[in-house]
Chimera marker file (.cmm) of the C-alpha trace (Angstrom):
<marker_set name="trace">
<marker id="1" x="11.124" y="-9.516" z="22.742" r="1" g="1" b="0" radius="0.5"/>
<marker id="2" x="10.726" y="-6.818" z="20.237" r="1" g="1" b="0" radius="0.5"/>
<marker id="3" x="11.270" y="-3.137" z="20.908" r="1" g="1" b="0" radius="0.5"/>
<marker id="4" x="7.869" y="-1.520" z="19.878" r="1" g="1" b="0" radius="0.5"/>
<marker id="5" x="6.816" y="1.495" z="21.728" r="1" g="1" b="0" radius="0.5"/>
<marker id="6" x="3.557" y="3.597" z="21.408" r="1" g="1" b="0" radius="0.5"/>
<marker id="7" x="3.243" y="5.469" z="17.853" r="1" g="1" b="0" radius="0.5"/>
<marker id="8" x="6.372" y="3.167" z="16.249" r="1" g="1" b="0" radius="0.5"/>
<marker id="9" x="5.118" y="1.116" z="12.882" r="1" g="1" b="0" radius="0.5"/>
<marker id="10" x="5.097" y="-1.802" z="12.585" r="1" g="1" b="0" radius="0.5"/>
<marker id="11" x="3.807" y="-5.361" z="10.060" r="1" g="1" b="0" radius="0.5"/>
<marker id="12" x="1.760" y="-7.951" z="11.634" r="1" g="1" b="0" radius="0.5"/>
<marker id="13" x="3.421" y="-11.535" z="11.303" r="1" g="1" b="0" radius="0.5"/>
<marker id="14" x="1.344" y="-13.673" z="12.137" r="1" g="1" b="0" radius="0.5"/>
<marker id="15" x="-2.221" y="-13.942" z="12.940" r="1" g="1" b="0" radius="0.5"/>
<marker id="16" x="-4.363" y="-16.771" z="13.703" r="1" g="1" b="0" radius="0.5"/>
<marker id="17" x="-6.045" y="-16.820" z="9.402" r="1" g="1" b="0" radius="0.5"/>
<marker id="18" x="-3.797" y="-14.291" z="8.414" r="1" g="1" b="0" radius="0.5"/>
<marker id="19" x="-5.853" y="-12.211" z="7.425" r="1" g="1" b="0" radius="0.5"/>
<marker id="20" x="-4.175" y="-8.915" z="8.602" r="1" g="1" b="0" radius="0.5"/>
<marker id="21" x="-0.325" y="-10.446" z="8.069" r="1" g="1" b="0" radius="0.5"/>
<marker id="22" x="1.787" y="-7.856" z="5.850" r="1" g="1" b="0" radius="0.5"/>
<marker id="23" x="-0.929" y="-4.918" z="7.274" r="1" g="1" b="0" radius="0.5"/>
<marker id="24" x="1.669" y="-2.205" z="8.638" r="1" g="1" b="0" radius="0.5"/>
<marker id="25" x="0.074" y="-0.879" z="12.431" r="1" g="1" b="0" radius="0.5"/>
<marker id="26" x="1.007" y="2.111" z="13.819" r="1" g="1" b="0" radius="0.5"/>
<marker id="27" x="1.531" y="0.392" z="18.238" r="1" g="1" b="0" radius="0.5"/>
<marker id="28" x="-0.772" y="2.485" z="20.604" r="1" g="1" b="0" radius="0.5"/>
<marker id="29" x="-0.365" y="1.415" z="24.021" r="1" g="1" b="0" radius="0.5"/>
<marker id="30" x="0.109" y="-1.793" z="25.254" r="1" g="1" b="0" radius="0.5"/>
<marker id="31" x="-3.357" y="-3.569" z="26.547" r="1" g="1" b="0" radius="0.5"/>
<marker id="32" x="-2.436" y="-5.996" z="28.569" r="1" g="1" b="0" radius="0.5"/>
<marker id="33" x="-1.306" y="-9.939" z="28.882" r="1" g="1" b="0" radius="0.5"/>
<marker id="34" x="-2.698" y="-12.574" z="26.898" r="1" g="1" b="0" radius="0.5"/>
<marker id="35" x="-2.325" y="-16.179" z="28.720" r="1" g="1" b="0" radius="0.5"/>
<marker id="36" x="-0.644" y="-17.576" z="25.311" r="1" g="1" b="0" radius="0.5"/>
<marker id="37" x="0.925" y="-14.421" z="23.944" r="1" g="1" b="0" radius="0.5"/>
<marker id="38" x="2.316" y="-12.784" z="26.099" r="1" g="1" b="0" radius="0.5"/>
<marker id="39" x="2.158" y="-8.936" z="25.834" r="1" g="1" b="0" radius="0.5"/>
<marker id="40" x="-0.864" y="-7.890" z="23.178" r="1" g="1" b="0" radius="0.5"/>
<marker id="41" x="-0.620" y="-3.699" z="22.179" r="1" g="1" b="0" radius="0.5"/>
<marker id="42" x="-4.294" y="-2.102" z="20.560" r="1" g="1" b="0" radius="0.5"/>
<marker id="43" x="-2.554" y="-0.563" z="16.650" r="1" g="1" b="0" radius="0.5"/>
<marker id="44" x="-4.669" y="0.892" z="14.544" r="1" g="1" b="0" radius="0.5"/>
<marker id="45" x="-4.177" y="0.939" z="11.069" r="1" g="1" b="0" radius="0.5"/>
<marker id="46" x="-5.466" y="3.287" z="7.497" r="1" g="1" b="0" radius="0.5"/>
<marker id="47" x="-6.728" y="0.312" z="5.826" r="1" g="1" b="0" radius="0.5"/>
<marker id="48" x="-9.186" y="-2.201" z="7.559" r="1" g="1" b="0" radius="0.5"/>
<marker id="49" x="-7.722" y="-5.286" z="9.510" r="1" g="1" b="0" radius="0.5"/>
<marker id="50" x="-9.758" y="-8.644" z="10.132" r="1" g="1" b="0" radius="0.5"/>
<marker id="51" x="-9.731" y="-9.661" z="13.961" r="1" g="1" b="0" radius="0.5"/>
<marker id="52" x="-9.522" y="-13.999" z="14.637" r="1" g="1" b="0" radius="0.5"/>
<marker id="53" x="-13.890" y="-13.694" z="14.905" r="1" g="1" b="0" radius="0.5"/>
<marker id="54" x="-13.824" y="-11.162" z="11.706" r="1" g="1" b="0" radius="0.5"/>
<marker id="55" x="-14.743" y="-8.397" z="13.196" r="1" g="1" b="0" radius="0.5"/>
<marker id="56" x="-13.699" y="-5.645" z="10.870" r="1" g="1" b="0" radius="0.5"/>
<marker id="57" x="-12.067" y="-2.008" z="11.538" r="1" g="1" b="0" radius="0.5"/>
<marker id="58" x="-8.625" y="0.173" z="12.181" r="1" g="1" b="0" radius="0.5"/>
<marker id="59" x="-7.987" y="-1.040" z="15.389" r="1" g="1" b="0" radius="0.5"/>
<marker id="60" x="-7.253" y="-4.404" z="16.988" r="1" g="1" b="0" radius="0.5"/>
<marker id="61" x="-5.295" y="-6.190" z="19.701" r="1" g="1" b="0" radius="0.5"/>
<marker id="62" x="-2.577" y="-8.239" z="18.509" r="1" g="1" b="0" radius="0.5"/>
<marker id="63" x="-0.156" y="-9.811" z="20.695" r="1" g="1" b="0" radius="0.5"/>
<marker id="64" x="3.196" y="-8.227" z="20.415" r="1" g="1" b="0" radius="0.5"/>
<marker id="65" x="5.141" y="-11.389" z="18.772" r="1" g="1" b="0" radius="0.5"/>
<marker id="66" x="3.135" y="-11.228" z="16.172" r="1" g="1" b="0" radius="0.5"/>
<marker id="67" x="4.313" y="-7.048" z="15.882" r="1" g="1" b="0" radius="0.5"/>
<marker id="68" x="7.772" y="-6.719" z="13.961" r="1" g="1" b="0" radius="0.5"/>
<marker id="69" x="8.826" y="-3.036" z="14.152" r="1" g="1" b="0" radius="0.5"/>
<marker id="70" x="9.836" y="-0.790" z="11.250" r="1" g="1" b="0" radius="0.5"/>
<marker id="71" x="12.701" y="1.531" z="11.125" r="1" g="1" b="0" radius="0.5"/>
<marker id="72" x="11.927" y="4.450" z="9.535" r="1" g="1" b="0" radius="0.5"/>
<marker id="73" x="14.910" y="3.661" z="7.435" r="1" g="1" b="0" radius="0.5"/>
<marker id="74" x="13.175" y="0.857" z="6.121" r="1" g="1" b="0" radius="0.5"/>
<marker id="75" x="10.543" y="3.059" z="4.223" r="1" g="1" b="0" radius="0.5"/>
<marker id="76" x="12.780" y="4.197" z="2.384" r="1" g="1" b="0" radius="0.5"/>
<marker id="77" x="14.458" y="1.362" z="0.793" r="1" g="1" b="0" radius="0.5"/>
<marker id="78" x="14.024" y="0.120" z="-2.747" r="1" g="1" b="0" radius="0.5"/>
<marker id="79" x="13.267" y="-3.631" z="-2.633" r="1" g="1" b="0" radius="0.5"/>
<marker id="80" x="11.785" y="-3.347" z="-5.824" r="1" g="1" b="0" radius="0.5"/>
<marker id="81" x="13.398" y="-5.789" z="-8.869" r="1" g="1" b="0" radius="0.5"/>
<marker id="82" x="13.217" y="-4.073" z="-12.455" r="1" g="1" b="0" radius="0.5"/>
<marker id="83" x="11.969" y="-7.095" z="-14.911" r="1" g="1" b="0" radius="0.5"/>
<marker id="84" x="12.882" y="-7.520" z="-18.775" r="1" g="1" b="0" radius="0.5"/>
<marker id="85" x="9.699" y="-8.107" z="-20.424" r="1" g="1" b="0" radius="0.5"/>
<marker id="86" x="10.137" y="-11.319" z="-23.011" r="1" g="1" b="0" radius="0.5"/>
<marker id="87" x="9.799" y="-11.093" z="-26.652" r="1" g="1" b="0" radius="0.5"/>
<marker id="88" x="6.316" y="-12.025" z="-27.820" r="1" g="1" b="0" radius="0.5"/>
<link id1="1" id2="2" r="1" g="1" b="0" radius="0.2"/>
<link id1="2" id2="3" r="1" g="1" b="0" radius="0.2"/>
<link id1="3" id2="4" r="1" g="1" b="0" radius="0.2"/>
<link id1="4" id2="5" r="1" g="1" b="0" radius="0.2"/>
<link id1="5" id2="6" r="1" g="1" b="0" radius="0.2"/>
<link id1="6" id2="7" r="1" g="1" b="0" radius="0.2"/>
<link id1="7" id2="8" r="1" g="1" b="0" radius="0.2"/>
<link id1="8" id2="9" r="1" g="1" b="0" radius="0.2"/>
<link id1="9" id2="10" r="1" g="1" b="0" radius="0.2"/>
<link id1="10" id2="11" r="1" g="1" b="0" radius="0.2"/>
<link id1="11" id2="12" r="1" g="1" b="0" radius="0.2"/>
<link id1="12" id2="13" r="1" g="1" b="0" radius="0.2"/>
<link id1="13" id2="14" r="1" g="1" b="0" radius="0.2"/>
<link id1="14" id2="15" r="1" g="1" b="0" radius="0.2"/>
<link id1="15" id2="16" r="1" g="1" b="0" radius="0.2"/>
<link id1="16" id2="17" r="1" g="1" b="0" radius="0.2"/>
<link id1="17" id2="18" r="1" g="1" b="0" radius="0.2"/>
<link id1="18" id2="19" r="1" g="1" b="0" radius="0.2"/>
<link id1="19" id2="20" r="1" g="1" b="0" radius="0.2"/>
<link id1="20" id2="21" r="1" g="1" b="0" radius="0.2"/>
<link id1="21" id2="22" r="1" g="1" b="0" radius="0.2"/>
<link id1="22" id2="23" r="1" g="1" b="0" radius="0.2"/>
<link id1="23" id2="24" r="1" g="1" b="0" radius="0.2"/>
<link id1="24" id2="25" r="1" g="1" b="0" radius="0.2"/>
<link id1="25" id2="26" r="1" g="1" b="0" radius="0.2"/>
<link id1="26" id2="27" r="1" g="1" b="0" radius="0.2"/>
<link id1="27" id2="28" r="1" g="1" b="0" radius="0.2"/>
<link id1="28" id2="29" r="1" g="1" b="0" radius="0.2"/>
<link id1="29" id2="30" r="1" g="1" b="0" radius="0.2"/>
<link id1="30" id2="31" r="1" g="1" b="0" radius="0.2"/>
<link id1="31" id2="32" r="1" g="1" b="0" radius="0.2"/>
<link id1="32" id2="33" r="1" g="1" b="0" radius="0.2"/>
<link id1="33" id2="34" r="1" g="1" b="0" radius="0.2"/>
<link id1="34" id2="35" r="1" g="1" b="0" radius="0.2"/>
<link id1="35" id2="36" r="1" g="1" b="0" radius="0.2"/>
<link id1="36" id2="37" r="1" g="1" b="0" radius="0.2"/>
<link id1="37" id2="38" r="1" g="1" b="0" radius="0.2"/>
<link id1="38" id2="39" r="1" g="1" b="0" radius="0.2"/>
<link id1="39" id2="40" r="1" g="1" b="0" radius="0.2"/>
<link id1="40" id2="41" r="1" g="1" b="0" radius="0.2"/>
<link id1="41" id2="42" r="1" g="1" b="0" radius="0.2"/>
<link id1="42" id2="43" r="1" g="1" b="0" radius="0.2"/>
<link id1="43" id2="44" r="1" g="1" b="0" radius="0.2"/>
<link id1="44" id2="45" r="1" g="1" b="0" radius="0.2"/>
<link id1="45" id2="46" r="1" g="1" b="0" radius="0.2"/>
<link id1="46" id2="47" r="1" g="1" b="0" radius="0.2"/>
<link id1="47" id2="48" r="1" g="1" b="0" radius="0.2"/>
<link id1="48" id2="49" r="1" g="1" b="0" radius="0.2"/>
<link id1="49" id2="50" r="1" g="1" b="0" radius="0.2"/>
<link id1="50" id2="51" r="1" g="1" b="0" radius="0.2"/>
<link id1="51" id2="52" r="1" g="1" b="0" radius="0.2"/>
<link id1="52" id2="53" r="1" g="1" b="0" radius="0.2"/>
<link id1="53" id2="54" r="1" g="1" b="0" radius="0.2"/>
<link id1="54" id2="55" r="1" g="1" b="0" radius="0.2"/>
<link id1="55" id2="56" r="1" g="1" b="0" radius="0.2"/>
<link id1="56" id2="57" r="1" g="1" b="0" radius="0.2"/>
<link id1="57" id2="58" r="1" g="1" b="0" radius="0.2"/>
<link id1="58" id2="59" r="1" g="1" b="0" radius="0.2"/>
<link id1="59" id2="60" r="1" g="1" b="0" radius="0.2"/>
<link id1="60" id2="61" r="1" g="1" b="0" radius="0.2"/>
<link id1="61" id2="62" r="1" g="1" b="0" radius="0.2"/>
<link id1="62" id2="63" r="1" g="1" b="0" radius="0.2"/>
<link id1="63" id2="64" r="1" g="1" b="0" radius="0.2"/>
<link id1="64" id2="65" r="1" g="1" b="0" radius="0.2"/>
<link id1="65" id2="66" r="1" g="1" b="0" radius="0.2"/>
<link id1="66" id2="67" r="1" g="1" b="0" radius="0.2"/>
<link id1="67" id2="68" r="1" g="1" b="0" radius="0.2"/>
<link id1="68" id2="69" r="1" g="1" b="0" radius="0.2"/>
<link id1="69" id2="70" r="1" g="1" b="0" radius="0.2"/>
<link id1="70" id2="71" r="1" g="1" b="0" radius="0.2"/>
<link id1="71" id2="72" r="1" g="1" b="0" radius="0.2"/>
<link id1="72" id2="73" r="1" g="1" b="0" radius="0.2"/>
<link id1="73" id2="74" r="1" g="1" b="0" radius="0.2"/>
<link id1="74" id2="75" r="1" g="1" b="0" radius="0.2"/>
<link id1="75" id2="76" r="1" g="1" b="0" radius="0.2"/>
<link id1="76" id2="77" r="1" g="1" b="0" radius="0.2"/>
<link id1="77" id2="78" r="1" g="1" b="0" radius="0.2"/>
<link id1="78" id2="79" r="1" g="1" b="0" radius="0.2"/>
<link id1="79" id2="80" r="1" g="1" b="0" radius="0.2"/>
<link id1="80" id2="81" r="1" g="1" b="0" radius="0.2"/>
<link id1="81" id2="82" r="1" g="1" b="0" radius="0.2"/>
<link id1="82" id2="83" r="1" g="1" b="0" radius="0.2"/>
<link id1="83" id2="84" r="1" g="1" b="0" radius="0.2"/>
<link id1="84" id2="85" r="1" g="1" b="0" radius="0.2"/>
<link id1="85" id2="86" r="1" g="1" b="0" radius="0.2"/>
<link id1="86" id2="87" r="1" g="1" b="0" radius="0.2"/>
<link id1="87" id2="88" r="1" g="1" b="0" radius="0.2"/>
</marker_set>
């Protein structure tokens, strides 16, 4: 199981239709257990989230296995790659 805890940041890495994949969220609390997906977290986001039912909002319940914790050091990494423009 991942090391999620209340207040930590995570990225959504999976969802039923992919609507919220890639969104950064803050974990609020464990909501309960899903019979198929296991522990479920209540999360919130500054950007809009979309559920598998099409509901939109800034809070949602997400299975823990669909979340990847973001470590504070990960936010400071520059992952951009410079690219040279081709001559036109």
